C-alpha positions, 0 to 999 in steps of 0.5 A: 499499500502506498503512503498516498493511500495510507493518508487518504485512508486517514482523512477519509472520515474527516473529508466524508463528514458532514460540515458541522463535524468537519468544523469541530474537527478543525477547531479541535485540531487548531487548539491542539496544535497551538498546545504543542507549539507552546509545549503545554501539557495542561488538560485539554478536555474542557476546551473540547467540550467548549468547542463541541457545545458551541458548535452544537448550539 
């Protein structure tokens, strides 16, 4: 299996998700990326829960 096929397999659930779900995934991804850039190890659960609640409204 090629590298491109593996990447497509990983991205498929995201690309096929409804727009609302993709928005949640993108916001959580940006949150986690920012935390990794800052090397922050604090709790993230409350931040993810806040994102989901905002998107559900």
